[in-house]
gemmi code that builds the backbone of each chain (N, CA, C; Angstrom):
import gemmi

chains = {
    "A": [
        ("MET", (-4.361, -29.923, -1.422), (-5.510, -29.021, -1.193), (-6.738, -29.561, -1.935)),
        ("PRO", (-7.885, -29.606, -1.277), (-9.071, -30.176, -1.932), (-9.585, -29.281, -3.065)),
        ("VAL", (-10.274, -29.916, -4.005), (-10.888, -29.159, -5.109), (-12.176, -28.534, -4.596)),
        ("ARG", (-12.369, -27.261, -4.877), (-13.607, -26.603, -4.442), (-14.399, -26.201, -5.678)),
        ("LYS", (-15.685, -26.393, -5.631), (-16.513, -26.117, -6.810), (-17.484, -24.977, -6.525)),
        ("PHE", (-17.723, -24.157, -7.545), (-18.608, -23.007, -7.409), (-19.628, -23.009, -8.543)),
        ("ARG", (-20.811, -22.544, -8.266), (-21.833, -22.458, -9.306), (-21.666, -21.191, -10.135)),
        ("ASP", (-20.978, -20.227, -9.552), (-20.842, -18.938, -10.229), (-19.517, -18.304, -9.820)),
        ("VAL", (-18.923, -17.521, -10.736), (-17.640, -16.869, -10.440), (-17.756, -15.946, -9.232)),
        ("SER", (-18.919, -15.317, -9.083), (-19.088, -14.371, -7.976), (-18.938, -15.060, -6.618)),
        ("GLU", (-19.233, -16.370, -6.588), (-19.063, -17.105, -5.330), (-17.589, -17.267, -4.983)),
        ("MET", (-16.757, -17.294, -6.025), (-15.318, -17.509, -5.806), (-14.682, -16.296, -5.145)),
        ("GLU", (-15.174, -15.121, -5.502), (-14.587, -13.883, -4.985), (-14.530, -13.872, -3.465)),
        ("GLY", (-15.660, -14.273, -2.848), (-15.748, -14.229, -1.399), (-14.711, -15.109, -0.716)),
        ("ASN", (-14.288, -16.142, -1.428), (-13.348, -17.074, -0.832), (-11.913, -16.576, -0.818)),
        ("THR", (-11.661, -15.430, -1.428), (-10.312, -14.873, -1.376), (-10.119, -14.105, -0.065)),
        ("TRP", (-11.207, -13.828, 0.628), (-11.110, -13.118, 1.907), (-10.785, -14.096, 3.029)),
        ("LEU", (-9.977, -13.632, 3.937), (-9.702, -14.412, 5.138), (-9.968, -13.511, 6.340)),
        ("GLU", (-10.046, -14.116, 7.495), (-10.267, -13.322, 8.707), (-8.987, -12.567, 9.074)),
        ("PRO", (-9.103, -11.301, 9.516), (-7.905, -10.604, 9.993), (-7.210, -11.443, 11.076)),
        ("GLY", (-5.910, -11.527, 10.974), (-5.151, -12.284, 11.971), (-4.982, -13.756, 11.641)),
        ("ASP", (-5.688, -14.256, 10.645), (-5.564, -15.660, 10.241), (-4.152, -15.879, 9.676)),
        ("PRO", (-3.421, -16.868, 10.184), (-2.068, -17.106, 9.656), (-2.031, -17.320, 8.146)),
        ("ARG", (-3.127, -17.856, 7.587), (-3.159, -18.057, 6.128), (-3.178, -16.728, 5.391)),
        ("LEU", (-3.727, -15.698, 6.061), (-3.724, -14.361, 5.444), (-2.290, -13.852, 5.307)),
        ("PHE", (-1.484, -14.051, 6.334), (-0.094, -13.568, 6.277), (0.700, -14.344, 5.230)),
        ("GLN", (0.432, -15.629, 5.131), (1.091, -16.436, 4.084), (0.717, -15.905, 2.700)),
        ("ALA", (-0.573, -15.616, 2.537), (-1.050, -15.117, 1.235), (-0.438, -13.748, 0.933)),
        ("MET", (-0.382, -12.879, 1.952), (0.209, -11.542, 1.751), (1.664, -11.667, 1.323)),
        ("ARG", (2.399, -12.503, 2.041), (3.821, -12.711, 1.693), (3.957, -13.160, 0.251)),
        ("ALA", (3.143, -14.161, -0.109), (3.255, -14.760, -1.444), (2.888, -13.745, -2.530)),
        ("VAL", (1.784, -13.035, -2.325), (1.308, -12.089, -3.350), (2.285, -10.913, -3.480)),
        ("TRP", (2.747, -10.393, -2.368), (3.671, -9.247, -2.415), (4.999, -9.655, -3.059)),
        ("LYS", (5.455, -10.868, -2.707), (6.735, -11.338, -3.249), (6.630, -11.548, -4.754)),
        ("LEU", (5.535, -12.167, -5.162), (5.350, -12.416, -6.595), (5.301, -11.092, -7.359)),
        ("ALA", (4.554, -10.128, -6.824), (4.437, -8.824, -7.501), (5.795, -8.142, -7.598)),
        ("ALA", (6.567, -8.198, -6.515), (7.882, -7.550, -6.515), (8.821, -8.225, -7.515)),
        ("ARG", (8.725, -9.559, -7.583), (9.628, -10.297, -8.458), (9.278, -10.096, -9.934)),
        ("THR", (7.998, -10.018, -10.221), (7.611, -9.903, -11.634), (7.676, -8.457, -12.130)),
        ("THR", (7.281, -7.506, -11.298), (7.255, -6.116, -11.795), (8.532, -5.345, -11.457)),
        ("ARG", (9.268, -5.800, -10.469), (10.503, -5.136, -10.020), (10.325, -3.611, -9.972)),
        ("PRO", (9.411, -3.115, -9.136), (9.144, -1.677, -9.104), (10.341, -0.894, -8.573)),
        ("SER", (10.477, 0.308, -9.068), (11.575, 1.158, -8.622), (11.086, 2.603, -8.552)),
        ("PHE", (11.353, 3.228, -7.421), (10.942, 4.620, -7.236), (12.169, 5.444, -6.863)),
        ("PRO", (12.213, 6.693, -7.293), (13.385, 7.511, -6.953), (13.405, 7.847, -5.456)),
        ("PRO", (14.439, 7.413, -4.753), (14.488, 7.655, -3.297), (14.426, 9.139, -2.948)),
        ("GLY", (13.838, 9.422, -1.819), (13.768, 10.807, -1.351), (12.426, 11.126, -0.727)),
        ("VAL", (12.215, 12.406, -0.463), (10.981, 12.878, 0.162), (10.269, 13.820, -0.813)),
        ("TYR", (8.986, 13.590, -1.015), (8.196, 14.372, -1.970), (7.011, 14.974, -1.222)),
        ("LYS", (6.875, 16.283, -1.346), (5.842, 16.980, -0.578), (4.726, 17.472, -1.497)),
        ("HIS", (3.488, 17.306, -1.049), (2.358, 17.637, -1.910), (1.311, 18.447, -1.141)),
        ("ARG", (0.656, 19.334, -1.891), (-0.396, 20.146, -1.275), (-1.710, 19.376, -1.168)),
        ("SER", (-1.828, 18.293, -1.930), (-3.073, 17.513, -1.890), (-2.780, 16.067, -2.266)),
        ("ILE", (-3.732, 15.194, -1.978), (-3.602, 13.783, -2.330), (-3.606, 13.629, -3.847)),
        ("GLU", (-4.316, 14.528, -4.534), (-4.363, 14.456, -6.003), (-2.971, 14.688, -6.579)),
        ("GLU", (-2.258, 15.648, -5.998), (-0.878, 15.902, -6.446), (-0.005, 14.677, -6.221)),
        ("ALA", (-0.167, 14.070, -5.064), (0.615, 12.860, -4.746), (0.271, 11.745, -5.717)),
        ("ASP", (-1.023, 11.571, -6.016), (-1.458, 10.525, -6.951), (-0.870, 10.754, -8.343)),
        ("ALA", (-0.787, 12.017, -8.734), (-0.239, 12.336, -10.066), (1.216, 11.881, -10.163)),
        ("LEU", (1.971, 12.085, -9.112), (3.377, 11.649, -9.132), (3.457, 10.116, -9.155)),
        ("VAL", (2.565, 9.475, -8.413), (2.541, 8.005, -8.416), (2.247, 7.488, -9.823)),
        ("GLN", (1.346, 8.182, -10.523), (1.032, 7.773, -11.908), (2.272, 7.832, -12.789)),
        ("VAL", (3.075, 8.877, -12.610), (4.312, 9.024, -13.394), (5.248, 7.863, -13.092)),
        ("TRP", (5.408, 7.542, -11.809), (6.280, 6.430, -11.401), (5.754, 5.108, -11.957)),
        ("GLU", (4.436, 4.922, -11.844), (3.866, 3.648, -12.303), (4.034, 3.481, -13.810)),
        ("GLN", (3.896, 4.583, -14.537), (4.087, 4.521, -15.989), (5.535, 4.134, -16.310)),
        ("ALA", (6.474, 4.740, -15.592), (7.895, 4.437, -15.813), (8.174, 2.961, -15.495)),
        ("ASN", (7.571, 2.461, -14.424), (7.753, 1.051, -14.064), (7.126, 0.123, -15.101)),
        ("PHE", (5.981, 0.532, -15.598), (5.283, -0.243, -16.633), (6.157, -0.331, -17.887)),
        ("GLU", (6.730, 0.791, -18.290), (7.576, 0.808, -19.485), (8.851, -0.010, -19.268)),
        ("ALA", (9.413, 0.078, -18.078), (10.624, -0.698, -17.778), (10.315, -2.195, -17.814)),
        ("PHE", (9.156, -2.557, -17.293), (8.739, -3.965, -17.300), (8.657, -4.491, -18.734)),
        ("HIS", (8.024, -3.696, -19.606), (7.874, -4.139, -20.995), (9.197, -4.111, -21.744)),
        ("ALA", (10.064, -3.185, -21.382), (11.390, -3.153, -22.012), (12.155, -4.431, -21.648)),
        ("ARG", (12.039, -4.849, -20.388), (12.711, -6.086, -19.959), (12.146, -7.291, -20.702)),
        ("ARG", (10.832, -7.304, -20.884), (10.206, -8.421, -21.617), (10.686, -8.464, -23.056)),
        ("ARG", (10.775, -7.274, -23.669), (11.240, -7.224, -25.071), (12.667, -7.746, -25.166)),
        ("GLU", (13.504, -7.314, -24.200), (14.906, -7.760, -24.200), (14.986, -9.276, -24.088)),
        ("ARG", (14.176, -9.830, -23.177), (14.204, -11.284, -22.997), (13.789, -12.002, -24.276)),
        ("ARG", (12.758, -11.425, -24.950), (12.263, -12.039, -26.188), (13.344, -11.984, -27.269)),
        ("ASP", (14.015, -10.820, -27.357), (15.049, -10.646, -28.387), (16.240, -11.564, -28.146)),
        ("ASP", (16.513, -11.803, -26.850), (17.668, -12.648, -26.511), (17.379, -14.136, -26.659)),
        ("ARG", (16.100, -14.445, -26.846), (15.708, -15.853, -26.859), (16.381, -16.597, -28.007)),
        ("VAL", (16.851, -17.774, -27.675), (17.469, -18.606, -28.717), (16.363, -19.103, -29.640)),
        ("PRO", (16.533, -18.966, -30.970), (15.479, -19.457, -31.875), (15.246, -20.948, -31.681)),
        ("ARG", (13.966, -21.324, -31.636), (13.625, -22.733, -31.453), (13.310, -23.375, -32.794)),
        ("ALA", (13.374, -24.677, -32.833), (13.022, -25.396, -34.061), (11.609, -25.006, -34.447)),
        ("GLY", (11.416, -24.661, -35.677), (10.076, -24.313, -36.141), (9.840, -22.810, -36.207)),
        ("ASP", (10.671, -22.007, -35.513), (10.495, -20.555, -35.541), (10.577, -20.023, -36.963)),
        ("SER", (11.509, -20.548, -37.758), (11.728, -20.012, -39.099), (10.576, -20.334, -40.046)),
        ("LYS", (9.741, -21.303, -39.675), (8.626, -21.673, -40.546), (7.437, -20.738, -40.357)),
        ("LYS", (7.449, -20.008, -39.232), (6.313, -19.127, -38.964), (6.322, -17.940, -39.918)),
        ("LYS", (5.116, -17.553, -40.388), (5.048, -16.396, -41.301), (4.644, -15.164, -40.504)),
    ],
    "B": [
        ("MET", (5.848, -5.224, -2.768), (6.351, -4.561, -1.569), (6.953, -5.611, -0.635)),
        ("ASP", (7.936, -5.213, 0.118), (8.629, -6.142, 1.010), (7.826, -6.321, 2.303)),
        ("TYR", (7.372, -7.527, 2.498), (6.524, -7.857, 3.651), (7.249, -7.573, 4.969)),
        ("GLU", (8.486, -8.092, 5.071), (9.232, -7.952, 6.325), (9.545, -6.488, 6.625)),
        ("LEU", (9.913, -5.746, 5.580), (10.267, -4.340, 5.775), (9.049, -3.512, 6.204)),
        ("THR", (7.928, -3.821, 5.595), (6.688, -3.119, 5.956), (6.367, -3.361, 7.430)),
        ("ARG", (6.505, -4.614, 7.824), (6.237, -4.968, 9.221), (7.241, -4.289, 10.147)),
        ("GLU", (8.469, -4.192, 9.664), (9.518, -3.553, 10.458), (9.225, -2.060, 10.664)),
        ("VAL", (8.755, -1.403, 9.604), (8.399, 0.024, 9.710), (7.279, 0.205, 10.734)),
        ("LEU", (6.280, -0.655, 10.648), (5.152, -0.540, 11.566), (5.560, -0.886, 12.996)),
        ("ALA", (6.477, -1.826, 13.140), (6.981, -2.156, 14.480), (7.708, -0.943, 15.064)),
        ("ALA", (8.427, -0.225, 14.222), (9.125, 0.984, 14.685), (8.118, 2.059, 15.103)),
        ("PHE", (7.033, 2.199, 14.351), (5.974, 3.149, 14.721), (5.442, 2.808, 16.118)),
        ("GLU", (5.195, 1.527, 16.320), (4.650, 1.080, 17.607), (5.645, 1.348, 18.735)),
        ("ARG", (6.881, 1.009, 18.485), (7.934, 1.150, 19.503), (8.118, 2.605, 19.906)),
        ("GLU", (8.042, 3.508, 18.906), (8.278, 4.929, 19.168), (7.005, 5.660, 19.594)),
        ("GLY", (5.876, 4.963, 19.602), (4.621, 5.571, 20.040), (4.039, 6.560, 19.046)),
        ("VAL", (4.229, 6.273, 17.761), (3.645, 7.138, 16.724), (2.126, 6.929, 16.712)),
        ("LYS", (1.388, 8.039, 16.636), (-0.067, 7.920, 16.483), (-0.347, 7.865, 14.988)),
        ("TYR", (-0.763, 6.714, 14.502), (-0.940, 6.512, 13.073), (-2.132, 5.603, 12.827)),
        ("VAL", (-2.628, 5.655, 11.607), (-3.656, 4.707, 11.164), (-3.314, 4.300, 9.732)),
        ("ILE", (-3.242, 2.995, 9.505), (-2.972, 2.500, 8.151), (-4.272, 2.552, 7.348)),
        ("PHE", (-4.172, 3.050, 6.129), (-5.326, 2.955, 5.220), (-4.801, 2.439, 3.881)),
        ("GLY", (-5.616, 2.496, 2.841), (-5.150, 2.043, 1.525), (-5.014, 0.519, 1.440)),
        ("ALA", (-4.162, 0.089, 0.505), (-4.096, -1.346, 0.179), (-3.562, -2.204, 1.323)),
        ("VAL", (-2.636, -1.672, 2.114), (-2.132, -2.483, 3.235), (-3.268, -2.717, 4.238)),
        ("ALA", (-4.111, -1.718, 4.425), (-5.268, -1.890, 5.308), (-6.195, -2.968, 4.746)),
        ("LEU", (-6.393, -2.933, 3.436), (-7.246, -3.944, 2.792), (-6.668, -5.339, 3.027)),
        ("ASN", (-5.351, -5.454, 2.898), (-4.674, -6.731, 3.175), (-4.946, -7.181, 4.605)),
        ("LEU", (-4.720, -6.275, 5.541), (-4.836, -6.655, 6.951), (-6.289, -6.913, 7.371)),
        ("GLN", (-7.228, -6.357, 6.585), (-8.639, -6.653, 6.873), (-9.082, -7.963, 6.230)),
        ("GLY", (-8.153, -8.601, 5.480), (-8.479, -9.952, 5.022), (-8.299, -10.250, 3.550)),
        ("LEU", (-7.971, -9.244, 2.729), (-7.842, -9.492, 1.291), (-6.394, -9.299, 0.851)),
        ("ALA", (-5.682, -10.400, 0.652), (-4.274, -10.313, 0.226), (-4.222, -9.758, -1.193)),
        ("ARG", (-3.500, -8.681, -1.337), (-3.434, -8.023, -2.647), (-2.098, -7.325, -2.791)),
        ("ALA", (-1.542, -7.336, -3.998), (-0.250, -6.683, -4.229), (-0.393, -5.172, -4.049)),
        ("THR", (0.629, -4.565, -3.514), (0.633, -3.107, -3.364), (2.067, -2.598, -3.396)),
        ("LEU", (2.206, -1.331, -3.698), (3.539, -0.736, -3.801), (3.749, 0.355, -2.768)),
        ("ASP", (2.735, 0.579, -1.928), (2.919, 1.651, -0.948), (2.253, 1.332, 0.389)),
        ("LEU", (2.777, 1.964, 1.401), (2.193, 1.888, 2.738), (1.593, 3.260, 3.023)),
        ("ASP", (0.260, 3.336, 3.107), (-0.428, 4.597, 3.360), (-0.715, 4.741, 4.838)),
        ("VAL", (-0.261, 5.839, 5.423), (-0.573, 6.068, 6.837), (-1.048, 7.499, 7.075)),
        ("PHE", (-2.111, 7.595, 7.852), (-2.517, 8.883, 8.406), (-1.766, 9.031, 9.714)),
        ("VAL", (-1.246, 10.205, 9.981), (-0.593, 10.411, 11.276), (-1.235, 11.608, 11.974)),
        ("ALA", (-1.243, 11.557, 13.295), (-1.829, 12.655, 14.061), (-1.023, 13.927, 13.796)),
        ("PRO", (-1.726, 15.010, 13.468), (-1.032, 16.253, 13.114), (-0.523, 17.003, 14.345)),
        ("GLU", (0.482, 16.451, 14.963), (1.086, 17.073, 16.151), (2.598, 17.058, 15.959)),
        ("GLU", (3.235, 18.144, 16.353), (4.695, 18.231, 16.161), (5.428, 17.044, 16.778)),
        ("GLY", (5.049, 16.707, 18.008), (5.712, 15.603, 18.707), (5.537, 14.293, 17.967)),
        ("ASN", (4.366, 14.122, 17.377), (4.090, 12.879, 16.654), (4.937, 12.786, 15.385)),
        ("ILE", (5.099, 13.902, 14.711), (5.927, 13.895, 13.486), (7.385, 13.591, 13.874)),
        ("ALA", (7.804, 14.134, 15.007), (9.174, 13.852, 15.482), (9.341, 12.359, 15.764)),
        ("ARG", (8.319, 11.754, 16.381), (8.385, 10.310, 16.672), (8.377, 9.489, 15.380)),
        ("LEU", (7.600, 9.966, 14.416), (7.547, 9.293, 13.110), (8.940, 9.274, 12.463)),
        ("LYS", (9.612, 10.417, 12.530), (10.950, 10.504, 11.930), (11.940, 9.609, 12.676)),
        ("THR", (11.833, 9.613, 13.996), (12.714, 8.731, 14.788), (12.490, 7.280, 14.388)),
        ("ALA", (11.215, 6.918, 14.230), (10.887, 5.532, 13.853), (11.494, 5.191, 12.495)),
        ("LEU", (11.334, 6.085, 11.547), (11.876, 5.812, 10.202), (13.398, 5.706, 10.236)),
        ("ARG", (14.008, 6.544, 11.067), (15.486, 6.509, 11.165), (15.985, 5.182, 11.747)),
        ("THR", (15.176, 4.571, 12.603), (15.625, 3.296, 13.173), (15.602, 2.177, 12.135)),
        ("VAL", (14.816, 2.376, 11.085), (14.719, 1.343, 10.044), (15.628, 1.665, 8.853)),
        ("PHE", (15.678, 2.950, 8.502), (16.433, 3.345, 7.310), (17.576, 4.281, 7.689)),
        ("ASP", (18.758, 3.932, 7.249), (19.909, 4.810, 7.450), (19.909, 5.782, 6.276)),
        ("ASP", (19.096, 6.837, 6.418), (18.842, 7.690, 5.257), (18.683, 9.153, 5.681)),
        ("PRO", (19.597, 10.023, 5.261), (19.490, 11.443, 5.640), (18.235, 12.124, 5.093)),
        ("HIS", (17.619, 11.521, 4.046), (16.395, 12.115, 3.486), (15.277, 12.212, 4.522)),
        ("VAL", (15.306, 11.326, 5.517), (14.239, 11.336, 6.536), (14.135, 12.726, 7.191)),
        ("ASP", (15.272, 13.405, 7.313), (15.278, 14.728, 7.941), (14.462, 15.761, 7.150)),
        ("GLU", (14.211, 15.460, 5.874), (13.437, 16.399, 5.049), (11.939, 16.352, 5.363)),
        ("ILE", (11.524, 15.335, 6.088), (10.118, 15.285, 6.519), (9.982, 16.274, 7.659)),
        ("SER", (9.057, 17.230, 7.524), (8.980, 18.238, 8.595), (7.546, 18.445, 9.076)),
        ("ALA", (7.452, 18.722, 10.362), (6.145, 19.005, 10.960), (5.561, 20.268, 10.336)),
        ("GLU", (6.437, 21.201, 10.048), (5.972, 22.467, 9.459), (5.203, 22.202, 8.157)),
        ("ASP", (5.760, 21.313, 7.330), (5.076, 20.966, 6.073), (3.789, 20.200, 6.331)),
        ("LEU", (3.910, 19.125, 7.110), (2.754, 18.243, 7.298), (1.601, 18.924, 8.044)),
        ("LEU", (1.939, 19.893, 8.887), (0.882, 20.616, 9.608), (0.477, 21.875, 8.847)),
        ("GLY", (1.208, 22.155, 7.788), (0.925, 23.374, 7.028), (0.424, 23.095, 5.622)),
        ("ASP", (1.210, 23.561, 4.635), (0.734, 23.511, 3.250), (0.911, 22.171, 2.558)),
        ("TYR", (1.630, 21.263, 3.172), (1.913, 19.980, 2.504), (1.450, 18.793, 3.358)),
        ("PRO", (0.132, 18.559, 3.367), (-0.399, 17.481, 4.221), (-0.145, 16.076, 3.680)),
        ("ALA", (0.439, 15.983, 2.480), (0.739, 14.661, 1.901), (2.229, 14.611, 1.580)),
        ("VAL", (2.917, 13.708, 2.228), (4.363, 13.565, 1.999), (4.650, 12.109, 1.647)),
        ("GLN", (5.405, 11.932, 0.578), (5.796, 10.570, 0.201), (7.268, 10.386, 0.523)),
        ("TYR", (7.546, 9.276, 1.151), (8.941, 8.949, 1.461), (9.317, 7.660, 0.730)),
        ("VAL", (10.339, 7.751, -0.115), (10.855, 6.560, -0.807), (12.197, 6.206, -0.169)),
        ("PRO", (12.273, 5.065, 0.498), (13.533, 4.649, 1.142), (14.635, 4.385, 0.108)),
        ("PRO", (15.875, 4.307, 0.576), (17.014, 4.171, -0.348), (16.895, 3.021, -1.350)),
        ("GLU", (16.282, 1.899, -0.939), (16.173, 0.759, -1.872), (15.239, 1.076, -3.036)),
        ("GLY", (14.341, 2.040, -2.833), (13.451, 2.477, -3.912), (12.415, 1.473, -4.352)),
        ("ALA", (12.153, 0.475, -3.523), (11.227, -0.580, -3.953), (9.773, -0.314, -3.557)),
        ("PHE", (9.552, 0.631, -2.667), (8.183, 0.993, -2.293), (8.200, 2.391, -1.699)),
        ("HIS", (7.019, 2.938, -1.442), (6.990, 4.259, -0.820), (6.018, 4.288, 0.349)),
        ("VAL", (6.330, 5.149, 1.296), (5.452, 5.354, 2.440), (4.744, 6.687, 2.211)),
        ("ASP", (3.430, 6.640, 2.122), (2.655, 7.864, 1.918), (2.106, 8.313, 3.275)),
        ("ILE", (2.504, 9.505, 3.671), (2.168, 10.011, 5.006), (1.203, 11.184, 4.855)),
        ("LEU", (0.052, 11.065, 5.476), (-0.965, 12.114, 5.365), (-1.370, 12.630, 6.741)),
        ("THR", (-1.617, 13.937, 6.802), (-2.186, 14.485, 8.029), (-3.645, 14.887, 7.816)),
        ("ARG", (-4.025, 15.085, 6.570), (-5.445, 15.292, 6.254), (-5.656, 14.958, 4.784)),
        ("LEU", (-6.918, 14.712, 4.448), (-7.249, 14.341, 3.083), (-8.338, 15.311, 2.626)),
        ("GLY", (-7.910, 16.390, 1.984), (-8.841, 17.435, 1.572), (-9.607, 17.948, 2.780)),
        ("GLU", (-10.871, 18.217, 2.550), (-11.724, 18.642, 3.665), (-12.435, 17.431, 4.267)),
        ("ALA", (-12.278, 16.288, 3.584), (-13.089, 15.119, 3.957), (-12.613, 14.438, 5.233)),
        ("TYR", (-11.299, 14.241, 5.346), (-10.801, 13.443, 6.465), (-9.623, 14.094, 7.170)),
        ("GLY", (-9.670, 14.039, 8.460), (-8.522, 14.360, 9.286), (-8.261, 13.144, 10.153)),
        ("PHE", (-7.177, 13.149, 10.875), (-6.812, 11.989, 11.686), (-7.928, 11.589, 12.656)),
        ("ASP", (-8.522, 12.601, 13.276), (-9.538, 12.297, 14.296), (-10.849, 11.791, 13.711)),
        ("ASP", (-11.022, 11.968, 12.391), (-12.275, 11.518, 11.768), (-12.269, 10.035, 11.441)),
        ("LEU", (-11.081, 9.440, 11.472), (-10.969, 8.061, 11.009), (-11.329, 7.053, 12.088)),
        ("GLU", (-12.235, 6.155, 11.743), (-12.539, 5.049, 12.658), (-11.461, 3.994, 12.465)),
        ("SER", (-10.870, 3.583, 13.558), (-9.780, 2.610, 13.422), (-9.938, 1.477, 14.434)),
        ("GLU", (-9.149, 0.449, 14.222), (-9.144, -0.672, 15.157), (-7.759, -1.307, 15.151)),
        ("ARG", (-7.492, -2.076, 16.182), (-6.206, -2.765, 16.266), (-6.371, -4.152, 15.654)),
        ("VAL", (-5.460, -4.485, 14.741), (-5.491, -5.836, 14.159), (-4.085, -6.431, 14.216)),
        ("ASP", (-4.053, -7.729, 14.066), (-2.785, -8.457, 14.123), (-2.098, -8.428, 12.761)),
        ("PHE", (-0.819, -8.087, 12.767), (-0.010, -8.189, 11.556), (1.120, -9.160, 11.880)),
        ("ASP", (0.791, -10.433, 11.797), (1.795, -11.481, 11.984), (2.539, -11.332, 13.318)),
        ("GLY", (1.757, -11.193, 14.380), (2.350, -11.097, 15.711), (2.586, -9.683, 16.193)),
        ("LEU", (2.259, -8.702, 15.378), (2.420, -7.293, 15.754), (1.048, -6.617, 15.686)),
        ("GLU", (0.639, -5.992, 16.784), (-0.636, -5.272, 16.776), (-0.433, -3.923, 16.098)),
        ("VAL", (-1.258, -3.636, 15.093), (-1.145, -2.353, 14.391), (-2.519, -1.697, 14.306)),
        ("THR", (-2.523, -0.400, 14.001), (-3.786, 0.335, 13.921), (-4.176, 0.527, 12.461)),
        ("VAL", (-5.389, 0.103, 12.154), (-5.868, 0.090, 10.764), (-7.256, 0.716, 10.726)),
        ("VAL", (-7.605, 1.348, 9.625), (-8.972, 1.857, 9.497), (-9.944, 0.683, 9.503)),
        ("THR", (-11.128, 0.923, 9.977), (-12.148, -0.131, 9.979), (-12.580, -0.392, 8.526)),
        ("PRO", (-13.151, -1.556, 8.268), (-13.650, -1.814, 6.901), (-14.632, -0.731, 6.445)),
        ("GLU", (-15.462, -0.245, 7.365), (-16.449, 0.776, 7.004), (-15.754, 2.056, 6.542)),
        ("ALA", (-14.739, 2.470, 7.301), (-14.014, 3.702, 6.943), (-13.242, 3.510, 5.644)),
        ("LEU", (-12.670, 2.334, 5.474), (-11.914, 2.044, 4.256), (-12.853, 2.078, 3.048)),
        ("TYR", (-14.038, 1.533, 3.234), (-15.046, 1.548, 2.163), (-15.382, 2.984, 1.770)),
        ("GLU", (-15.641, 3.825, 2.776), (-15.993, 5.221, 2.487), (-14.854, 5.930, 1.753)),
        ("MET", (-13.622, 5.647, 2.156), (-12.461, 6.292, 1.519), (-12.279, 5.797, 0.089)),
        ("LYS", (-12.387, 4.498, -0.095), (-12.154, 3.903, -1.420), (-13.195, 4.377, -2.424)),
        ("LYS", (-14.435, 4.446, -1.984), (-15.465, 4.785, -2.965), (-15.446, 6.279, -3.306)),
        ("ALA", (-14.773, 7.065, -2.483), (-14.740, 8.513, -2.726), (-13.613, 8.931, -3.674)),
        ("THR", (-12.747, 8.010, -4.057), (-11.630, 8.403, -4.919), (-12.046, 8.371, -6.391)),
        ("VAL", (-11.108, 8.764, -7.264), (-11.421, 8.772, -8.699), (-10.792, 7.578, -9.419)),
        ("ARG", (-10.096, 6.711, -8.669), (-9.390, 5.623, -9.324), (-10.276, 4.375, -9.430)),
        ("PRO", (-10.441, 3.851, -10.654), (-11.305, 2.668, -10.835), (-10.914, 1.492, -9.944)),
        ("GLN", (-9.608, 1.287, -9.700), (-9.215, 0.143, -8.858), (-9.756, 0.308, -7.437)),
        ("ASP", (-9.872, 1.561, -6.982), (-10.431, 1.798, -5.650), (-11.924, 1.476, -5.611)),
        ("TRP", (-12.617, 1.753, -6.716), (-14.045, 1.422, -6.751), (-14.225, -0.092, -6.656)),
        ("GLY", (-13.333, -0.827, -7.321), (-13.387, -2.296, -7.241), (-13.170, -2.761, -5.814)),
        ("ASP", (-12.187, -2.159, -5.145), (-11.923, -2.501, -3.745), (-13.138, -2.158, -2.877)),
        ("ALA", (-13.745, -0.990, -3.156), (-14.915, -0.563, -2.375), (-16.035, -1.595, -2.519)),
        ("GLU", (-16.227, -2.076, -3.730), (-17.287, -3.058, -3.969), (-16.993, -4.365, -3.227)),
        ("ARG", (-15.723, -4.769, -3.240), (-15.349, -6.001, -2.523), (-15.598, -5.839, -1.017)),
        ("LEU", (-15.246, -4.655, -0.502), (-15.479, -4.392, 0.922), (-16.981, -4.398, 1.233)),
        ("ARG", (-17.755, -3.777, 0.347), (-19.201, -3.692, 0.566), (-19.810, -5.091, 0.650)),
        ("GLN", (-19.369, -5.947, -0.283), (-19.920, -7.308, -0.292), (-19.458, -8.116, 0.919)),
        ("ARG", (-18.175, -8.009, 1.209), (-17.611, -8.818, 2.297), (-18.204, -8.451, 3.660)),
        ("PHE", (-18.308, -7.133, 3.900), (-18.754, -6.688, 5.225), (-20.222, -6.253, 5.234)),
        ("LYS", (-20.889, -6.547, 4.106), (-22.329, -6.228, 3.992), (-22.603, -4.764, 4.362)),
        ("LEU", (-21.849, -3.880, 3.720), (-21.950, -2.450, 4.021), (-22.976, -1.801, 3.106)),
        ("GLU", (-23.594, -0.781, 3.623), (-24.541, -0.009, 2.814), (-24.121, 1.446, 2.850)),
        ("ASP", (-24.490, 2.177, 1.799), (-24.180, 3.608, 1.779), (-24.979, 4.312, 2.857)),
        ("GLU", (-24.297, 5.310, 3.461), (-25.005, 6.058, 4.519), (-25.982, 7.027, 3.899)),
    ],
}
model = gemmi.Model(1)
for chain_id, residues in chains.items():
    chain = gemmi.Chain(chain_id)
    for i, (resn, *xyz) in enumerate(residues, 1):
        res = gemmi.Residue()
        res.name, res.seqid = resn, gemmi.SeqId(i, " ")
        for name, pos in zip(("N", "CA", "C"), xyz):
            atom = gemmi.Atom()
            atom.name, atom.element = name, gemmi.Element(name[0])
            atom.pos, atom.b_iso = gemmi.Position(*pos), 0.0
            res.add_atom(atom)
        chain.add_residue(res)
    model.add_chain(chain)
structure = gemmi.Structure()
structure.add_model(model)
structure.setup_entities()
């Protein structure tokens, strides 16, 4: 892939857009969705939830997202704790 | 979110003749901005027959008795927002028949776009912009700004 240069970060933003229907858009969607699923491993309680308003629905989503956020960090902590000490770790203060 | 499963759900909607319009992050994706999301937001026409078709469509994709809990009585009555989390629990489908006093199904401007070989109905960038900027979530304001710049939209 060629190197592309920009004079300003704001110019880069526009280049993340693709035309609807462009095969590269579907490739990007697949890649981004897959990466997000693999790194965050979201989990929601199966079932049907009924709400009187979108605000109520959003509130429940916030609860789920918080739980997923905490689970993500718990997994990271576990991985860190399980890590085999490397040479030089004991010298760190 | 699972790309193939999302496409499969929408293919079922098409096959069963569900009257729906995708909005939210999946709409943003299909309008050209690939972005991670955890839900599929759909407005559905508030008609009993349409809700029945929606349930049939979901049943063809998910072997899940919970689908039966989605009811026209709720969606046409006091519960215009229903979230369905399939058995795998990896994403949710948010089903709306109206959004406060601001939007109903018939108010939404929509268009047909390609989703990897499947024609689906999505809100127009203009409608998505209006919806995104009207919410209280900062991430939606960011999306609204991106839409405004990309499609050169101005406030009405």
